[in-house]
N, C-alpha and C positions, 0 to 999 in steps of 0.2 A: 504493501498499499504504499510506501515511503516514495516511490516512482510515481504513485499518480497526483494530480492534481484536482482541483477545485476550479470548474467554472460555473457561472452563473446559466441558467436553460439559452436565455437571450444574448447568452457570447457564442454559445455553437450552433444556435439554430434560429433560424426566421419562425416568429410566433405567427399564426395568423387565424384571428377570428373567421369563424363560417356567418353565414346571411341567409334568409328566408325570401323568395322572392314573394309575391301580392299572389298566394292560394288560391283569388277568383279569376284569375287575368289568363286564360286557354293558352296563349300567345307563349307565354313564360314557361312552358310546361309541355313533356313528351319530346324533349329534344335528343338531342345527343352525350350529353355531356352530364355523366354523372352524379349525382348528387347525394350526399352519405346524412342520414340522421344517428345517433345513439342507437336507438332501436338495430338498426342496422349491423350494425357490430356484434351484437349479441347475441350468443350461438355460436358464432364463427366455425368453421371444422377447422379452419389453418391461420395464421398469423395474419392472414394478407385477405385483402376486399378485392373484387378485381369486376363487381357490378351493383347495382343499386337499383329498389324497383323501382325510386321514381329519377326520370331526368330533365336537366332545364335545356331549354334553349336560349342561344349566343344572347337573345335580347331579355331571358329571364335573366343571366347570368347578370348583365350589365343593367338592370334596372335596380339591384340589392349591392351591385358595387361588390358580390362574390368574389373571391379567386379562387383559380386553377389552382391545385396543388400538384405538383410536378409528381411523377410514380416513383416510388423510395421513398414517398413523405410518409410520417409515424401520425394519423389521427389519432388523436384523445379528445374523448368526451368530458367537459367540462362542467356539466350539469344532467341533472334529468338520465341518466346516473354521474359521479364522476367516477371514473375511472375506466372503463371501456376504450380497448388500446386495438389501433390495424394500423399496416402497415395498406397503401395502397397501390396496388399492381400495374395501377393506367392511372390518366390523370382524373383528378374527382376535387369536386368543391364538396363542402358540408355545409352545414346547417347552423346558426347560431350557439348550438350545444356543444359546440367545440371550440379547444384551441389546440389546434393541428403546429405541428414541427416539421419545417422544412432545415435538414439538418447541414452544416457546412461540413461536406466527405471530407476536409483535411482533418477534423477535430475531432469527429464523431460518427458513427456509424450509427444507422437506423435500425439495426438490428437489436446492438446492445442497449438502444434507449427503448425502443419496444419491452426489453426485457426489465431495465431498469423500472420503467412508468409501471408494467404490472406488478412488481418485486415490492415494490414504493405505494399500493392503490389505499393503503389504511392512513399512512399519512399526510397522502394529496386529499382523501378525502376530509382531513381534518382540517385541513386550510380553508374550506370551502365556508362560503358566509350569505345568509339570509333568511328567513325567517317563513315563507312558504316552502321550500327546498334551497338546498345549499349550490352554491356556485363558485368556482374559481373567476376568478377575475383574469386578465391579461395583464396586469400590473403584477398581480399575485406570482401567477404562474412565471413570468421572464426573473424573478426575485430565485429562484429555485437553485438552489446552488444543489450541483452532481460532479462526485468523482468520478475522474475518467484516467486510462491506461492510455497508451499509445494505441492508435489504429487497428494496427494489427494484432496489440492483446485483448481489442474490444473485439476485434472477428471472433479470435478464439474462443473466449468467453459465451457470445453469441452461439455459435457451433455447439460446444456443450449443453449448453441449455436447451438448443432446437433440438437435439438427439434425446433427451431428456421425456421432454416435453411429446415428439414423436413416438416412447416408447409410453408415453401414459395416454396419448389418443388410438395406441393402439389397443389399451386394455379394456378405455370403453368403449369401442368397436364391439369388441367379444362381448361388452356385458349386453350391448343393445341388439346382441346378433341372437343372444339369450333369451331375450323376450321375444323377438321374432318371429323364434324358432318355436318358443310355449304356446305362441296365438296361432301357427299357422297348423300346428296339432291338434289346437285347439276346432280349430275351422275343420279343419278333415273328420276329425273323429262327431263332430255334434252339429254342422250347416244342414245336414238331411234325415231323410232313415227314422230309428226309433225313439225319435224326440217329442213333445209335449211344448207347445206354448202358453206360459203360465205366468199370470200378472205377481205381483208381489202382495197384493190383497192377498190372491187366490193363495200364495204360498204360505203364507202368514195363516188362513184359516186351517189350512189342511196339516199345517204343526210343519212344514216342511222348515219352515222360519219359524224361531221361535221367540225373537229380538228385532225389532225393525226402528231407533230410535236414534235421537242424536242429545248433542248434552242440554245443561240446565239453562232454562230461561228464568227472563224475569228477575225475582229478588232473589233466585237462588245461584244467578249467574254471575262467576266469578268476577272480584273487580280487583284491581290493577295491585293493592296494598294485601291482597288476601296469597299471594305469591313470593318465593322466598327462594334463598338457594337450596333448601333442603324441603322434602315433603314430597307428595303424590305425583307420578309421571301425570302431566297434563297435555292431552295429545290434541291440535287442530288443524286444519286444511293445511296451513304454511310446513306442519312437520311430516309432510308426505310428499319425497320426489316423484318427481315424472316417471320414473323406474319404478314406481312402485315401492321400495324401499323406505324405513322410516328413519330420518335424521335424528338423531340422539341431540344434538346441539340446539336442536329447534324447539326441543322438548321442554316445556316449564313445569313448575316446582309449583301444585297447589299445598298452602300451610296444612298440617293433618288436622287440626283443628277444626279448618273449614269443611276438607275433604270427608270428615267422619260425619256432615250432617246432611250431606248430598245423597238423596236417595236411588237418585238414574244418574246416564252418563257412564256407568261403571262398564269396563270391558277385559272379558278375560282372550287368552290364549285361544286361536281358532276362530274371532269375530272379525271380519271382513268390515275393510274401512273405507266410505266415500265420502268424498270431498263433495257439498252439492253447493256450498258458496264461494265465491269468487272466484276460483282458481275450480271450477268445476268439472268433475270428472276423474280425476286424480285415486289410484283404488291402493289398498296395501291390504295381505295380511299382517294381521296383525299376529305372530309367533308366542307370545307370551314373555318377549325378553325383558321386558321393563318392572315386570310382575304386575299386578293390578294396579290399572289405571283408569282413568277419565279424558272424557274427550270433550271438547265444544261444541258451540252450536255449528258449526262449519261443518263437521262431522256426522254422515250417518251410520251406525254401527248395524249392521247383519247380523244375527246368529244363527245359524243352520246347524237343521238335524241334523247332525251325523249320523243317522238309518238312512234318511232318504236326498241329506246334500251335504257332499262336501267340501271342506271350504276353499281347500285351490278349485274346485270345478268353478265354486263360484265364484271368485277371486278373478277366475278369466272370463267365467260370463259377464259382468259388471265392467267388463274392460274391451270387451269383445266390440267388433263395429254395431250390431246391431242394438246393446245397449246404449251405448255411446250415441248412436246415432238419433235415440230418441230424448236423451239429455239436451243434445243441440237445440233440436226441435222445441221442447219446452220452452230455453231458453228465449228460443225468439219469440216466443207470444208474451214476453214477459219486460218490464224495464230495466230489470232489475238480474244482473249474473246468478242465478238461481236455481236451482230445481228442490222446492221444498219435502219436507217427508208426505203429506196427503197427496205431491203429484206423481214423488216419487212411486206409488203405492200400485198407480195403474200401468206401470209402466212392466214390460215384457222379457223374461229370459226364456231360454230354449231350456228343459228340463228329460235329461235321458235318465232310462235306468241306472240303479246305484251302482249294480256291474260296474258298466262302462266307465262310471264318475270314477269308481276305483283305481281301475286302472287306469285313466289318464290324471288321477291324483297322483300316482305312483311316476308317472314320469316327469308331470310339476315338481314332485320333492326332488326328485334327479336335477332338474333345471334350477330349482331356487338353493339348492346345497352347490351348485358351481359360478351362482348368483354372489350368494353368500363366499367363497373364496375370493371372486376375482373381486369385491368389495375388499376383501381384507389387501388383496395386493396393490387394488386401485391408493389404499390410505397409505399403505408403505411406502407409495411412489410418489405420494402426495409428501408426506413425511423428506423422501430422499432429496423431493425437487427442490422444498424448501429449504432445507441444507442446504444444498448446490447455491441455491439463489443467495444465500446468506455469506456463502462461501465466496463468489462470485466478485457482491460487488463490497468485499470487504478485502479484498485482494491476494486472498489466499487458496485461489482455484488453479 
């Protein structure tokens, strides 16, 4: 690190603010100039962005005095949210949610800067100001100091981090393929043949489902001061990842004295959870890892009678195209992004004989075990990557 020098971002890059033309003027849009928003950087499969959903005309670009960033610039979202990063592989403009960087190639490498910005996201977020939402001003960004070695050393460091990141991406891809495999098996086994179509209400009446409830409403709904560092695990829709796993870091803890007063919302191993509010459609099978737990009003718990309906089969049924389509259709009929309990009870799933469900459940358990192993591997890779990041930017890599 003793050979590294500290420079301001304004000294090693041109900092470019984005802009947005009038969205009601059709002449400004559907042109040939890529125009990025922070949303476009969310969930990118690589470090690079090469296309955008919306494009500007030259007239649109001129109308708001927007700048076209040359290829190999570093796009950085400075609000809503702070911290999305990508490198543009083609010339591109951005909206006002960016403070992007055009690196001086003799001073700083774009990939080194990309990795530095990602590694320091929490620090950068802490610099944001604003009451409604946090934003980094151009002046604040310009004053940020970064320690850099020679450009050759920067490129070597960036290459190491690229390789580590590629390994993480492969693990994520393997994980996603397991999800695709499970759904493919489900559709192949149950899309036709000896399945009956039954509504949630019918399954409750028949005893195939023994519980279909969400969390506590009204005066029993937990308040902010009812939570602490210890107590009963409390799951909400945000605790459920898109891949159907549960994010332990997003499970809150409800004080035991408050939890003991609640009669509903308790879940057990084998219950299937459906996010029905805000992020509608996410599904998780609760395997009891966190013991006896509670859910909030954004989740619905389905408890199957295992003699008639297996948990694995029910979980895949709720993530199936048939059920998810019904959720979307019902959301489209309301002004709120939710599908309440009463509406859910009219939705239908396919129900095959229990023997066939058990056959599927055995396969689903194998897939679930592989997902658990992949999760452990991804967690280990994440820690390794964080360690590499730390070493990379402290001069010990």
